C-alpha positions as CSV (number, residue, x, y, z in Angstrom):
1,M,-15.2,6.1,-24.2
2,H,-16.2,5.7,-20.6
3,R,-14.1,3.2,-18.6
4,L,-15.5,1.3,-15.6
5,R,-12.7,0.1,-13.3
6,L,-13.7,-3.1,-11.6
7,P,-11.6,-5.3,-9.3
8,G,-9.0,-6.9,-11.7
9,T,-10.5,-5.6,-14.9
10,H,-11.7,-2.7,-17.0
11,R,-15.0,-2.7,-18.8
12,A,-17.2,-0.3,-20.7
13,V,-20.3,-1.1,-18.8
14,A,-21.2,-2.8,-15.5
15,P,-21.2,-6.6,-15.5
16,E,-24.9,-6.7,-14.6
17,I,-25.7,-4.9,-17.8
18,T,-23.5,-7.3,-19.8
19,W,-25.2,-10.3,-18.4
20,E,-28.7,-8.9,-19.0
21,R,-27.7,-8.4,-22.6
22,I,-26.3,-11.8,-23.3
23,A,-28.3,-14.2,-21.1
24,P,-31.3,-14.4,-23.4
25,H,-29.0,-15.5,-26.3
26,L,-27.1,-18.4,-24.8
27,L,-29.0,-21.1,-26.6
28,R,-28.5,-19.3,-29.9
29,Y,-24.7,-20.0,-29.4
30,G,-25.3,-23.6,-28.2
31,I,-24.5,-23.0,-24.5
32,T,-26.6,-25.4,-22.5
33,R,-25.1,-25.1,-19.1
34,V,-23.1,-22.7,-16.9
35,A,-21.6,-24.1,-13.8
36,D,-19.9,-22.7,-10.7
37,V,-16.9,-25.0,-10.0
38,T,-15.2,-22.7,-7.4
39,R,-15.8,-25.0,-4.5
40,L,-14.2,-28.0,-6.1
41,D,-11.1,-26.4,-4.7
42,N,-10.5,-24.8,-1.3
43,I,-9.3,-21.4,-2.5
44,G,-12.5,-19.5,-3.1
45,I,-11.5,-17.3,-6.1
46,P,-14.5,-17.6,-8.5
47,V,-14.2,-20.0,-11.5
48,F,-17.1,-20.9,-13.8
49,L,-17.4,-23.0,-16.9
50,A,-19.8,-22.9,-19.9
51,V,-20.7,-26.0,-21.8
52,R,-21.4,-26.0,-25.5
53,P,-21.9,-29.6,-26.7
54,G,-21.9,-28.9,-30.4
55,S,-18.5,-27.1,-30.4
56,E,-16.0,-27.6,-33.1
57,T,-13.2,-26.6,-30.7
58,L,-13.7,-26.9,-26.9
59,A,-17.0,-28.0,-25.5
60,V,-16.1,-26.6,-22.1
61,S,-14.8,-23.0,-21.7
62,Q,-13.5,-21.7,-18.4
63,G,-13.8,-18.2,-16.9
64,K,-12.4,-16.5,-13.8
65,G,-12.9,-13.2,-12.1
66,A,-13.0,-11.2,-8.9
67,S,-16.7,-12.0,-8.4
68,P,-19.0,-14.9,-9.4
69,L,-20.7,-12.7,-12.0
70,L,-17.4,-11.7,-13.6
71,A,-16.2,-15.3,-13.7
72,K,-19.6,-16.4,-15.2
73,L,-19.3,-13.7,-17.9
74,S,-15.7,-14.7,-18.6
75,A,-16.7,-18.4,-19.2
76,V,-19.7,-17.6,-21.3
77,M,-18.0,-15.0,-23.5
78,E,-15.1,-17.3,-24.2
79,S,-17.5,-19.9,-25.4
80,I,-19.3,-17.3,-27.6
81,E,-16.0,-16.2,-29.0
82,L,-15.2,-19.8,-30.1
83,W,-18.7,-20.1,-31.7
84,H,-18.0,-17.1,-33.9
85,A,-14.5,-18.4,-34.8
86,E,-15.9,-21.8,-35.8
87,Q,-18.4,-20.4,-38.2
88,P,-17.4,-16.9,-39.3
89,Q,-19.9,-15.2,-41.5
90,L,-17.4,-13.5,-43.7
91,D,-16.9,-12.8,-47.4
92,T,-13.9,-14.8,-48.7
93,F,-11.9,-14.9,-51.9
94,T,-9.1,-17.2,-53.1
95,T,-5.8,-16.3,-54.6
96,T,-2.1,-16.7,-54.1
97,P,-0.1,-14.6,-51.7
98,A,2.2,-13.6,-54.5
99,S,-0.7,-11.9,-56.3
100,L,-1.5,-9.7,-53.3
101,R,0.3,-6.5,-52.3
102,L,0.6,-7.6,-48.7
103,P,2.2,-5.2,-46.1
104,Y,3.7,-8.3,-44.4
105,T,5.2,-11.6,-45.5
106,L,3.8,-15.0,-44.8
107,A,6.8,-15.7,-42.6
108,D,5.4,-13.0,-40.3
109,L,2.4,-15.2,-39.6
110,N,3.8,-18.2,-37.7
111,L,4.2,-20.4,-40.7
112,R,4.7,-24.1,-40.0
113,M,7.1,-24.3,-42.9
114,T,9.0,-21.7,-45.0
115,D,9.4,-23.3,-48.5
116,E,9.3,-20.9,-51.4
117,W,6.4,-22.7,-53.1
118,I,4.1,-21.5,-50.3
119,G,3.8,-18.1,-52.0
120,R,2.3,-19.8,-55.0
121,L,-0.4,-21.7,-53.1
122,T,-4.0,-20.6,-53.7
123,L,-5.5,-19.8,-50.3
124,P,-8.8,-18.5,-48.9
125,W,-8.6,-14.9,-47.7
126,V,-10.8,-12.4,-45.8
127,E,-10.5,-8.7,-45.4
128,A,-9.2,-7.2,-42.2
129,R,-8.7,-3.6,-41.1
130,S,-5.5,-2.0,-39.8
131,L,-5.9,-0.8,-36.3
132,L,-3.4,1.9,-37.1
133,D,-5.0,3.6,-40.0
134,G,-8.2,1.6,-40.9
135,R,-7.1,0.5,-44.3
136,A,-8.2,-2.8,-45.7
137,V,-5.6,-5.6,-45.6
138,P,-6.2,-9.3,-46.6
139,V,-5.4,-12.0,-44.1
140,P,-5.6,-15.8,-44.5
141,L,-9.0,-17.3,-43.5
142,D,-7.1,-20.0,-41.6
143,L,-5.9,-17.4,-39.1
144,V,-9.4,-16.2,-38.5
145,R,-11.4,-19.4,-38.5
146,L,-10.8,-22.0,-35.8
147,S,-12.1,-25.5,-36.0
148,Y,-11.0,-29.0,-35.2
149,S,-13.6,-30.8,-37.2
150,G,-14.6,-31.3,-40.9
151,S,-12.6,-30.3,-43.9
152,H,-10.9,-27.5,-42.0
153,F,-9.3,-30.1,-39.6
154,W,-8.3,-32.6,-42.3
155,R,-6.5,-30.1,-44.6
156,P,-2.8,-29.7,-44.0
157,R,-2.1,-26.9,-41.6
158,L,0.0,-24.1,-43.2
159,F,0.0,-21.8,-40.2
160,E,0.2,-22.3,-36.4
161,S,-3.2,-21.4,-35.2
162,S,-4.9,-21.0,-31.8
163,S,-7.5,-18.8,-30.1
164,T,-4.8,-16.1,-29.5
165,G,-6.3,-12.8,-30.7
166,L,-9.9,-14.0,-30.4
167,A,-11.7,-11.8,-28.0
168,S,-15.0,-10.1,-27.1
169,G,-16.2,-7.0,-25.3
170,N,-19.1,-4.7,-24.7
171,T,-17.7,-2.6,-27.5
172,F,-15.5,-3.0,-30.5
173,T,-12.7,-1.0,-28.7
174,E,-12.9,-3.2,-25.6
175,A,-12.8,-6.4,-27.6
176,C,-9.7,-5.2,-29.6
177,L,-7.9,-4.3,-26.4
178,H,-8.6,-7.8,-24.9
179,A,-7.3,-9.3,-28.1
180,L,-4.1,-7.2,-28.3
181,Y,-3.2,-7.8,-24.7
182,E,-3.6,-11.5,-25.2
183,A,-1.4,-11.4,-28.3
184,I,1.3,-9.5,-26.4
185,E,1.1,-11.9,-23.5
186,R,1.5,-15.0,-25.8
187,D,4.4,-13.4,-27.6
188,V,6.2,-12.6,-24.3
189,L,5.7,-16.2,-23.1
190,A,6.9,-17.6,-26.3
191,A,10.2,-15.7,-25.8
192,H,10.5,-16.4,-22.1
193,P,8.9,-19.8,-21.4
194,S,11.3,-21.0,-18.7
195,G,10.8,-20.2,-15.0
196,T,14.6,-20.1,-14.7
197,D,15.0,-17.2,-17.2
198,P,17.1,-14.6,-15.4
199,R,15.2,-11.8,-17.0
200,R,12.1,-12.8,-14.9
201,L,11.8,-10.7,-11.7
202,T,10.2,-12.5,-8.8
203,I,7.9,-10.1,-6.9
204,D,7.9,-9.7,-3.2
205,P,4.2,-10.1,-2.4
206,D,4.5,-7.9,0.7
207,T,5.1,-4.9,-1.6
208,I,1.8,-5.3,-3.4
209,R,-0.5,-2.7,-1.9
210,D,-3.7,-2.8,-4.1
211,A,-6.7,-3.9,-2.0
212,H,-8.0,-6.3,-4.7
213,L,-4.7,-8.0,-5.1
214,R,-4.2,-8.2,-1.4
215,S,-7.6,-10.0,-1.1
216,L,-6.6,-12.5,-3.8
217,L,-3.3,-13.2,-2.0
218,G,-5.2,-13.5,1.3
219,L,-7.5,-16.2,-0.1
220,L,-4.5,-18.1,-1.4
221,S,-2.7,-17.8,1.9
222,E,-5.8,-18.9,3.9
223,A,-6.1,-22.0,1.7
224,G,-2.4,-22.9,2.3
225,V,-1.3,-22.2,-1.2
226,D,2.2,-21.3,-2.1
227,V,2.4,-18.5,-4.6
228,R,5.1,-17.1,-6.9
229,I,4.5,-13.9,-9.0
230,S,7.0,-13.0,-11.7
231,C,7.3,-9.9,-13.8
232,I,8.5,-10.5,-17.3
233,P,10.3,-7.6,-19.0
234,N,9.4,-7.3,-22.6
235,R,10.0,-5.4,-25.8
236,F,6.5,-3.7,-25.6
237,A,7.1,-2.2,-22.1
238,V,3.6,-3.6,-21.2
239,P,3.4,-5.0,-17.7
240,T,3.3,-8.8,-18.0
241,F,3.2,-11.2,-15.1
242,A,3.3,-15.0,-14.6
243,A,1.8,-16.6,-11.4
244,F,2.4,-20.1,-10.1
245,V,0.4,-21.8,-7.3
246,W,0.9,-25.1,-5.4
247,S,-0.4,-26.6,-2.2
248,P,-0.2,-30.0,-0.5
249,L,-4.0,-30.5,-1.1
250,F,-3.3,-30.5,-4.9
251,P,0.5,-30.8,-5.3
252,I,0.7,-29.7,-9.0
253,V,2.3,-26.4,-9.9
254,C,-0.4,-24.5,-11.9
255,A,0.3,-21.3,-13.8
256,G,-1.4,-18.2,-15.2
257,S,-0.3,-15.1,-16.9
258,G,-1.6,-11.6,-17.9
259,S,-0.6,-8.5,-19.7
260,H,-2.1,-5.0,-19.3
261,L,-1.0,-1.4,-19.1
262,D,-2.6,-1.3,-15.7
263,P,-0.3,-3.6,-13.7
264,V,-3.0,-4.4,-11.2
265,V,-5.1,-5.9,-14.0
266,A,-2.1,-7.8,-15.3
267,V,-1.3,-9.3,-11.9
268,S,-4.9,-10.1,-11.2
269,R,-5.2,-11.9,-14.5
270,A,-2.1,-14.0,-13.8
271,L,-3.3,-15.0,-10.3
272,T,-6.9,-15.8,-11.2
273,E,-5.8,-17.7,-14.3
274,A,-3.4,-19.8,-12.2
275,V,-6.4,-20.7,-9.9
276,Q,-8.5,-21.4,-13.0
277,S,-5.8,-23.7,-14.4
278,R,-5.7,-25.5,-11.1
279,L,-9.5,-26.0,-11.2
280,T,-9.3,-27.2,-14.8
281,E,-7.0,-30.0,-13.7
282,I,-9.2,-30.8,-10.7
283,S,-12.5,-30.8,-12.6
284,A,-10.9,-32.6,-15.6
285,T,-13.6,-31.0,-17.9
286,R,-11.5,-29.6,-20.7
287,D,-11.6,-31.5,-24.0
288,D,-7.9,-31.0,-24.6
289,I,-6.6,-32.6,-21.4
290,P,-4.6,-35.6,-22.5
291,S,-6.4,-38.9,-21.9
292,D,-3.3,-40.5,-20.5
293,Q,-2.6,-37.7,-18.0
294,D,-2.0,-39.0,-14.5
295,T,-2.3,-36.1,-12.0
296,W,-0.8,-37.9,-9.0
297,R,2.1,-39.3,-11.1
298,D,2.9,-35.7,-12.0
299,A,2.6,-34.4,-8.5
300,S,5.7,-32.5,-7.2
301,P,7.1,-31.8,-3.8
302,R,6.8,-28.3,-2.4
303,P,8.5,-26.0,-4.9
304,R,11.2,-23.6,-3.8
305,F,9.6,-20.3,-4.8
306,P,12.1,-17.5,-4.3
307,T,11.4,-15.2,-1.4
308,G,13.3,-12.6,0.7
309,P,16.4,-11.2,-0.9
310,D,15.7,-13.0,-4.2
311,A,12.4,-11.0,-4.6
312,V,12.0,-7.4,-5.7
313,P,9.4,-4.8,-4.9
314,L,6.5,-4.5,-7.4
315,D,7.3,-0.8,-8.1
316,E,10.9,-1.6,-8.9
317,A,9.9,-4.3,-11.4
318,L,7.6,-1.9,-13.1
319,S,10.2,0.7,-13.8
320,G,9.8,1.9,-17.4
321,H,6.3,0.4,-17.8
322,E,4.2,3.5,-16.8
323,A,1.2,4.5,-18.8
324,V,-2.0,6.4,-17.9
325,H,-5.0,6.7,-20.1
326,H,-8.4,8.1,-19.3
327,G,-10.3,6.4,-22.2
328,M,-10.3,3.1,-24.0
329,E,-9.8,4.7,-27.4
330,R,-6.5,6.3,-26.3
331,E,-5.4,3.1,-24.7
332,L,-6.1,1.1,-27.9
333,E,-4.1,3.7,-29.9
334,D,-1.2,3.3,-27.5
335,V,-1.2,-0.5,-27.5
336,T,-1.5,-0.5,-31.3
337,R,1.4,1.8,-31.6
338,R,3.6,-0.2,-29.3
339,I,3.0,-3.4,-31.3
340,T,3.5,-1.5,-34.6
341,D,6.8,0.1,-33.4
342,V,8.2,-3.3,-32.3
343,T,7.1,-5.5,-35.3
344,G,7.0,-2.9,-38.1
345,H,3.4,-4.2,-38.8
346,A,0.1,-2.8,-37.7
347,P,-2.3,-5.2,-35.9
348,L,-5.1,-6.3,-38.2
349,V,-8.7,-6.9,-37.0
350,V,-11.6,-8.8,-38.4
351,R,-15.1,-8.3,-36.9
352,L,-16.8,-11.6,-36.3
353,S,-20.0,-10.5,-34.6
354,G,-22.9,-9.0,-36.5
355,P,-24.5,-5.6,-35.9
356,S,-27.6,-7.1,-34.2
357,E,-25.5,-8.8,-31.5
358,P,-25.3,-7.0,-28.1
359,F,-21.5,-7.2,-27.9
360,S,-18.5,-7.3,-30.2
361,V,-16.4,-10.3,-31.1
362,V,-13.1,-9.8,-33.0
363,R,-10.2,-11.7,-34.3
364,V,-6.9,-9.8,-34.3
365,V,-4.0,-10.9,-36.4
366,C,-0.6,-9.4,-35.5
367,P,2.1,-10.1,-38.1
368,G,5.5,-10.4,-36.3
369,L,4.2,-11.8,-33.0
370,S,4.8,-15.3,-31.9
371,F,3.0,-17.8,-29.7
372,A,3.9,-21.3,-28.4
373,E,1.3,-24.0,-28.7
374,G,0.4,-25.9,-25.6
375,R,1.6,-25.0,-22.1
376,T,4.1,-22.3,-22.2
377,L,4.9,-21.6,-18.6
378,S,7.1,-23.4,-16.1
379,A,8.0,-22.4,-12.6
């Protein structure tokens, strides 16, 4: 499959084509407004939000990117992903886990409890497909559907659930790649949440040579923002980075992260997500921001981000993480194999979008991977 390399991301088609395809359908998904909130801050890295008042999860979704169009697409597609997860049009069946010949155990699925009686519970299931060999594998509906309202919300939660593994793309392959990279990123953060973890390698920003990354760092520097970028070694050998930003204008340390076989994409995602997180706090538009949050109470003095001899060159941090692929299919095969080799379980995918929709939305379930709910990064 053709790969279009854009600043900070890879896509199957140009963003102008993607927007032309989805713009006429926004009202179908309940999206009433799309707003540019970039200039609520002084940095200038594009951040947009999409508003969906009838949401069963988040009414406001954020998006970031190297250009306003990429940021707008990011926000809109995140909202559309949630719409599909809230009301999946899937065939379901009910039975007990013990009655199924599952290639994984329930304990591999982030159970909230591990009592033996769980195996005898009657649960709703849907059919997923293995990304390794395409065979059908049942997965619990509660790991595919996501809703904070109605009967789904009031039933006892058996599994830890989040939007991890929910992704979209111009094609099925592109969507699956986005989902797997997010699943890897969350697993890495769950294992290394602390900024004081000695396995994190602080990157010397002067050793970053990519023009796009240099432009992001330039915008941050011009805005008077302190930046720390950390490379997090992991069991998948997939470049994974965390970024932290702070400035006197908004003295809260905000964080972002990213995973991708292309380290430029991974660093870009971490930096732009940190800026997006900062604008989320400034705009205060997210439904899940605690009502008792006091930004100025939580303000911190200038953090001591490591520099000089405590930082390492980017190329040195990436040793052992090399991978080159000329097509998305080969890249998907590689990432699938890395997860399978580490966990012993193939990633499983459920298609949420229909054949008439001009894009693909998927939910990927990865037995053996973890995630931590809430904020998982600290500087």
